[in-house]
C-alpha positions as CSV (number, residue, x, y, z in Angstrom):
1,M,0.0,0.0,0.0
2,P,1.3,3.5,-0.8
3,V,2.5,5.6,2.2
4,N,-0.1,8.3,2.9
5,L,-1.0,8.8,-0.7
6,Q,-4.5,8.9,-2.1
7,A,-5.7,8.7,-5.7
8,P,-6.3,12.2,-7.2
9,D,-9.8,13.4,-7.6
10,P,-10.3,13.8,-11.3
11,A,-12.6,16.7,-10.7
12,A,-9.8,18.6,-8.9
13,L,-7.4,18.3,-11.9
14,L,-7.7,21.6,-13.8
15,P,-7.9,21.7,-17.6
16,V,-5.1,23.6,-19.2
17,P,-6.2,25.7,-22.1
18,G,-4.6,24.5,-25.3
19,V,-4.0,21.0,-24.0
20,R,-6.2,17.9,-24.6
21,L,-5.6,14.3,-23.6
22,G,-6.9,11.0,-24.9
23,V,-6.4,7.5,-23.5
24,T,-7.3,4.1,-25.0
25,M,-6.5,0.4,-24.8
26,A,-4.1,-0.7,-27.5
27,G,-3.0,-4.1,-26.1
28,V,0.7,-3.0,-26.1
29,R,1.6,-5.8,-23.7
30,K,-1.7,-6.9,-22.0
31,A,-5.3,-6.8,-23.2
32,N,-8.0,-4.7,-21.6
33,R,-5.5,-2.2,-20.2
34,R,-5.4,1.5,-20.9
35,D,-1.9,1.8,-22.2
36,L,-1.9,4.4,-25.0
37,T,-2.1,8.2,-24.3
38,V,-2.0,11.1,-26.6
39,I,-1.5,14.7,-25.4
40,A,-2.5,17.1,-28.2
41,L,-1.2,20.7,-28.1
42,D,-2.7,23.7,-29.9
43,E,-0.4,25.6,-32.3
44,G,2.0,27.9,-30.6
45,A,2.7,25.8,-27.6
46,A,6.3,25.5,-26.3
47,V,7.8,22.2,-25.0
48,A,11.0,21.6,-23.1
49,G,12.3,18.5,-21.3
50,V,15.1,16.7,-19.5
51,F,15.9,13.1,-20.0
52,T,17.7,10.2,-18.4
53,S,21.5,10.3,-17.9
54,N,21.6,6.5,-18.6
55,R,23.9,6.0,-21.6
56,F,21.8,3.1,-22.7
57,C,18.8,5.3,-23.2
58,A,15.7,4.2,-25.0
59,A,14.8,4.9,-28.6
60,P,12.0,7.4,-27.7
61,V,14.4,9.3,-25.5
62,Q,16.9,9.6,-28.5
63,L,14.1,10.8,-30.8
64,C,12.8,13.3,-28.3
65,R,16.2,14.8,-27.8
66,Q,16.7,15.1,-31.5
67,R,13.4,16.8,-32.2
68,L,13.6,19.3,-29.3
69,A,17.2,20.2,-30.2
70,A,16.1,20.8,-33.8
71,G,13.5,23.3,-32.5
72,S,10.5,21.4,-33.9
73,A,7.1,23.0,-33.1
74,I,5.7,20.2,-31.0
75,R,2.0,19.4,-31.5
76,A,1.6,16.0,-29.8
77,L,3.1,13.7,-27.2
78,L,2.5,9.9,-27.7
79,I,2.9,7.7,-24.6
80,N,2.7,3.9,-24.4
81,T,3.1,1.7,-21.4
82,G,4.0,-2.0,-21.3
83,N,7.0,-1.7,-23.6
84,A,10.1,0.5,-23.0
85,N,11.4,0.3,-26.6
86,A,14.9,0.3,-24.9
87,G,17.8,-2.0,-25.8
88,T,16.2,-2.4,-29.3
89,G,18.9,-0.8,-31.5
90,A,18.2,0.7,-34.9
91,D,15.0,-1.2,-35.2
92,G,13.6,0.3,-32.0
93,L,14.4,3.8,-33.3
94,A,12.7,3.1,-36.6
95,R,9.6,1.8,-34.8
96,A,9.4,4.9,-32.6
97,E,9.5,7.0,-35.8
98,Q,6.8,4.9,-37.3
99,T,4.4,5.5,-34.4
100,C,5.1,9.2,-34.6
101,A,4.4,9.2,-38.3
102,A,1.1,7.3,-37.8
103,L,-0.1,9.8,-35.2
104,A,1.1,12.8,-37.3
105,G,-0.8,11.5,-40.3
106,L,-4.1,11.3,-38.3
107,M,-3.6,14.8,-36.9
108,G,-2.4,16.5,-40.0
109,V,1.0,17.5,-38.6
110,A,4.6,16.7,-39.5
111,P,6.1,13.6,-37.9
112,E,8.8,15.7,-36.3
113,Q,6.1,17.5,-34.4
114,V,5.3,14.4,-32.4
115,L,7.4,13.3,-29.4
116,P,7.3,9.6,-28.3
117,F,7.5,8.2,-24.8
118,S,7.6,4.6,-23.7
119,T,7.8,2.7,-20.4
120,G,7.7,-0.9,-19.6
121,V,9.8,-4.0,-20.3
122,I,13.2,-3.4,-21.7
123,M,14.6,-5.2,-24.8
124,E,11.3,-6.2,-26.4
125,T,10.1,-5.1,-29.8
126,L,7.6,-2.3,-29.9
127,P,4.3,-3.4,-31.4
128,V,3.8,-0.6,-34.0
129,D,0.7,-2.2,-35.5
130,R,-1.1,-2.3,-32.2
131,I,-0.2,1.2,-31.3
132,A,-1.2,2.5,-34.8
133,A,-4.5,0.6,-34.5
134,G,-5.2,2.2,-31.1
135,L,-4.5,5.8,-32.2
136,P,-8.0,6.6,-33.6
137,G,-9.5,5.6,-30.3
138,A,-7.1,7.9,-28.4
139,L,-7.8,10.8,-30.7
140,A,-11.5,10.3,-30.4
141,A,-11.2,10.5,-26.6
142,L,-9.3,13.8,-26.6
143,A,-10.6,16.1,-24.0
144,P,-9.2,19.0,-21.9
145,D,-10.4,17.4,-18.6
146,A,-8.9,13.9,-19.1
147,W,-5.9,14.4,-16.8
148,G,-7.2,11.7,-14.5
149,E,-7.5,9.1,-17.2
150,A,-4.0,10.0,-18.5
151,A,-2.5,9.7,-15.1
152,A,-3.9,6.1,-14.9
153,G,-3.0,5.4,-18.5
154,I,0.7,5.9,-18.0
155,M,1.0,3.6,-15.0
156,T,3.0,0.4,-14.9
157,T,3.8,-1.1,-11.4
158,D,2.2,2.0,-9.8
159,T,-0.6,1.2,-7.4
160,L,-2.2,4.6,-7.8
161,P,-2.2,7.4,-10.4
162,K,-0.3,10.5,-9.6
163,A,-1.6,13.9,-10.6
164,A,-2.0,17.4,-9.2
165,S,-2.9,21.0,-10.1
166,R,-2.2,24.6,-9.2
167,R,-3.8,27.9,-10.0
168,I,-2.0,31.2,-9.6
169,E,-2.3,34.8,-10.7
170,I,0.3,36.6,-12.8
171,D,-0.4,40.3,-13.4
172,G,-4.0,39.8,-12.3
173,Q,-4.5,37.0,-14.8
174,S,-5.3,33.4,-13.9
175,V,-2.7,30.8,-14.8
176,T,-3.3,27.0,-14.5
177,L,-0.8,24.2,-14.0
178,T,-1.6,20.5,-14.1
179,G,0.8,17.5,-14.1
180,I,1.0,13.7,-14.0
181,S,3.8,11.3,-13.3
182,K,4.4,7.6,-13.0
183,G,7.0,5.5,-11.4
184,A,7.3,3.0,-8.5
185,G,10.5,1.1,-9.2
186,M,13.8,1.6,-11.1
187,I,13.9,5.1,-9.6
188,R,17.0,7.1,-9.2
189,P,16.4,9.5,-12.0
190,N,19.5,11.8,-12.3
191,M,17.1,14.2,-14.0
192,A,13.5,13.3,-13.6
193,T,11.2,10.4,-12.9
194,M,10.4,7.6,-15.3
195,L,7.7,9.7,-16.9
196,G,6.5,13.2,-15.8
197,F,4.4,15.7,-17.7
198,V,3.5,19.2,-16.5
199,A,1.4,21.6,-18.6
200,T,0.6,25.3,-18.0
201,D,-1.1,28.0,-20.0
202,A,1.5,30.5,-18.8
203,N,2.9,32.8,-21.5
204,I,6.7,32.2,-21.3
205,A,9.5,32.4,-23.7
206,Q,10.9,29.1,-25.0
207,P,14.4,29.6,-23.8
208,L,13.1,30.3,-20.3
209,L,11.0,27.1,-20.4
210,K,14.2,25.1,-20.9
211,Q,15.8,26.7,-17.9
212,L,12.7,26.2,-15.8
213,V,12.3,22.5,-16.6
214,R,15.9,21.9,-15.5
215,E,15.5,23.9,-12.3
216,A,12.2,22.2,-11.5
217,A,13.7,18.7,-12.1
218,D,16.7,19.5,-9.9
219,A,14.5,20.6,-7.1
220,S,12.1,17.6,-7.3
221,F,12.6,14.5,-9.4
222,N,16.4,14.7,-9.0
223,R,16.0,14.4,-5.2
224,I,14.2,11.1,-5.1
225,T,15.3,7.5,-5.1
226,I,13.6,4.2,-4.5
227,D,16.2,1.6,-5.4
228,G,19.1,3.6,-6.9
229,D,18.5,2.4,-10.5
230,T,18.4,5.0,-13.2
231,S,15.9,4.0,-15.9
232,T,16.6,4.0,-19.6
233,N,13.4,6.0,-20.3
234,D,13.3,8.8,-17.7
235,C,11.8,12.0,-18.8
236,F,10.3,15.2,-17.4
237,M,8.5,17.4,-19.8
238,L,7.2,21.0,-19.3
239,I,4.6,22.3,-21.7
240,A,3.5,25.9,-22.0
241,S,0.4,26.5,-24.2
242,R,0.9,30.2,-23.8
243,K,-2.8,30.8,-23.7
244,A,-2.9,32.9,-20.5
245,A,-3.7,36.6,-20.9
246,H,-0.7,38.1,-19.1
247,A,2.3,39.6,-20.9
248,E,5.1,37.2,-21.9
249,I,7.5,36.3,-19.1
250,T,11.0,37.1,-20.3
251,S,12.9,36.6,-17.0
252,L,12.6,34.0,-14.3
253,S,14.0,36.5,-11.8
254,S,11.1,38.9,-12.4
255,P,8.1,38.8,-10.0
256,Q,6.1,37.0,-12.7
257,G,8.9,34.5,-13.4
258,Q,9.4,33.8,-9.7
259,A,5.7,33.2,-9.2
260,L,5.6,30.7,-12.1
261,R,8.8,29.0,-11.0
262,A,7.5,28.5,-7.4
263,A,4.3,26.9,-8.8
264,V,6.1,24.6,-11.2
265,V,8.6,23.5,-8.5
266,S,5.8,22.9,-5.9
267,L,3.8,20.8,-8.4
268,A,6.9,18.9,-9.5
269,Q,7.8,18.1,-5.9
270,E,4.3,16.8,-5.1
271,L,4.5,14.5,-8.1
272,A,8.0,13.4,-7.3
273,Q,7.2,12.7,-3.7
274,A,4.1,10.7,-4.8
275,I,6.4,8.4,-6.7
276,V,8.4,7.7,-3.5
277,R,5.2,7.2,-1.5
278,D,4.1,4.6,-4.0
279,G,7.5,2.9,-4.2
280,E,7.4,-0.8,-4.9
281,G,6.7,-2.4,-1.5
282,A,7.2,0.9,0.4
283,T,5.9,1.2,4.0
284,K,7.8,4.3,5.1
285,F,8.4,7.7,3.5
286,I,11.8,9.1,4.5
287,S,13.1,12.6,4.2
288,I,16.9,12.9,4.5
289,T,18.5,16.3,5.1
290,V,22.2,16.7,5.2
291,E,23.3,20.1,6.4
292,G,26.5,21.9,7.3
293,G,28.4,20.9,4.2
294,R,31.0,22.9,2.4
295,D,28.9,22.7,-0.8
296,E,25.7,21.0,-1.9
297,A,27.6,18.4,-3.9
298,E,29.0,16.8,-0.8
299,C,25.7,17.0,1.0
300,K,24.1,15.1,-1.9
301,L,26.9,12.4,-1.6
302,A,26.0,11.8,2.0
303,A,22.2,12.0,1.5
304,Y,22.2,9.5,-1.4
305,A,24.6,7.2,0.4
306,I,22.0,6.9,3.2
307,A,19.1,6.7,0.8
308,H,20.6,3.9,-1.3
309,S,21.9,1.8,1.5
310,P,20.0,-1.6,1.6
311,L,21.1,-1.9,5.3
312,V,19.5,1.5,6.2
313,K,16.4,0.8,4.2
314,T,15.8,-2.6,5.6
315,A,16.3,-1.3,9.1
316,F,13.6,1.2,8.5
317,F,11.3,-1.4,7.2
318,A,11.8,-3.4,10.4
319,S,11.4,-0.3,12.6
320,D,14.8,-1.2,14.0
321,P,16.8,1.8,15.3
322,N,20.1,0.3,14.1
323,L,21.2,3.9,13.4
324,G,24.9,3.1,13.1
325,R,24.1,2.1,9.6
326,I,23.4,5.7,8.8
327,L,26.8,6.8,10.2
328,A,28.5,4.1,8.1
329,A,26.8,5.3,4.9
330,V,27.9,8.9,5.6
331,G,31.4,7.6,6.2
332,Y,31.7,5.9,2.8
333,A,29.8,8.6,0.9
334,G,33.0,9.8,-0.7
335,I,33.8,13.0,1.3
336,A,37.5,12.4,1.6
337,D,38.4,14.8,4.4
338,L,35.2,14.3,6.5
339,D,35.8,14.8,10.2
340,Q,33.7,12.2,12.0
341,S,34.2,14.0,15.3
342,L,31.9,16.8,14.0
343,I,28.9,14.6,12.9
344,D,25.5,15.1,14.4
345,L,22.4,12.9,13.7
346,H,18.7,13.5,14.5
347,L,15.9,11.1,13.9
348,D,12.8,13.4,13.8
349,D,12.9,15.1,17.2
350,V,15.3,12.6,18.7
351,H,19.0,13.7,18.9
352,V,20.9,10.5,18.4
353,V,24.5,11.4,17.7
354,T,26.6,14.3,18.8
355,R,30.3,15.0,17.8
356,G,30.5,11.7,16.1
357,G,29.3,9.5,19.0
358,R,26.2,8.3,20.6
359,R,24.6,11.1,22.6
360,P,24.6,10.1,26.3
361,E,20.9,11.1,26.7
362,Y,19.8,9.0,23.6
363,R,17.5,6.1,24.5
364,E,16.9,3.4,21.9
365,E,13.2,3.3,22.8
366,D,13.0,6.9,21.6
367,G,14.6,5.9,18.3
368,Q,12.2,3.0,17.9
369,R,9.2,5.3,18.5
370,V,10.2,7.3,15.5
371,M,11.1,4.3,13.4
372,K,7.5,2.9,13.8
373,Q,6.1,6.0,12.1
374,S,5.0,5.9,8.4
375,E,6.8,9.2,7.8
376,I,10.3,9.8,9.1
377,S,12.9,12.5,8.8
378,I,16.7,12.0,9.1
379,R,18.9,15.0,9.7
380,V,22.7,14.8,9.5
381,G,24.9,17.7,10.4
382,L,28.4,17.7,8.9
383,N,29.3,20.9,10.7
384,R,31.9,22.0,8.1
385,G,30.0,24.7,6.2
386,A,26.7,26.3,5.3
387,A,25.4,24.1,2.5
388,S,22.5,21.7,2.7
389,T,20.2,19.4,0.6
390,T,17.2,17.2,1.1
391,V,16.3,13.9,-0.8
392,W,13.3,11.7,-0.4
393,T,13.3,7.9,-0.3
394,C,11.4,4.9,1.1
395,D,12.2,1.7,2.9
396,L,13.0,-1.7,1.3
397,S,10.6,-4.5,2.0
398,H,10.0,-8.1,1.1
399,D,7.4,-6.9,-1.4
400,Y,10.0,-5.0,-3.4
401,V,11.8,-8.3,-4.2
402,S,8.5,-10.1,-5.0
403,I,7.3,-7.4,-7.3
404,N,10.5,-7.3,-9.3
405,A,11.0,-11.0,-9.3
406,D,7.5,-11.4,-10.9
407,Y,7.6,-8.3,-13.1
408,R,7.5,-10.1,-16.4
409,S,5.1,-12.9,-15.4
């Protein structure tokens, strides 16, 4: 069961002017499953994205990068689940192009104006014929208020759809943001989540959209991990239909740009944290803050060492305050000149370690009280500078092994 996460109310997901979504069953991998989604954009929309750092990236990732770099005016996003189209070589790239061409033909746009996205099993041939056959149904279903259906349609091992909305004002004009994401395993994005899409009607210049999607990813999806595995298909896309009535935003440091940035980052963080809360087999949601570093980079080293440690994660699953495992992870994180005699450790409100050793007042029953909670915060003080960072993770349970052992069955 997900950790304190509820399915979104479709009625609370706000339509974004200039954006329509359609979902259908194409039988990409399994019958009777909604596995094909089209996001159609009105002319004039701007799109920017960040993608996986995995060098063995999937064919759709390669194609998206090419088309965005070429400055193509994007009119549609095509998303399939059940098949990652990764590890498929030149044939996989050709098949991704074929699905884009099929959708472009039905919409009356150029193939390079379609971006493909895939998620699912790696190293299996993408069934172009099934996807092409499903496209008319997806187009017939296009609607501005179909965000809930799309959130469900991009799921794989997720137990719940993930979606959220925001509404803000810029220069007295209403601006809407709505986003969806998916992911529950193979999550250590290095840029984004497995799939994430946020749309807004804000009127923002294209170069700023590229800057904003990177900043939002770094503040959200780049701060989560479930199992330390970086997917071949990760992407986070930011769409601006530019339908809002305010003047074009030309600087993210302006009051208007700051308002939009805050809303995008807030929405992206909610979607990213929902992925951790729905992590495969997760029973605990864990926030890890490392502070007092010389720079943010070394704080991240320590935070991710804790977040990736199977020993730490299994201790949290067992509610066992075996907190020396956290200190061990900090010690091997890669901070070469770390002074262990300066380290502090808090578990929620419980001060566990001071100056590198067990605090005399610490009692294990206090640690166990916190460990039994479904939401837990870890705070490590390096006490060597002013930098800090926070990442979000979950515990590691028996169910994680079972889910991934049975993934293809």
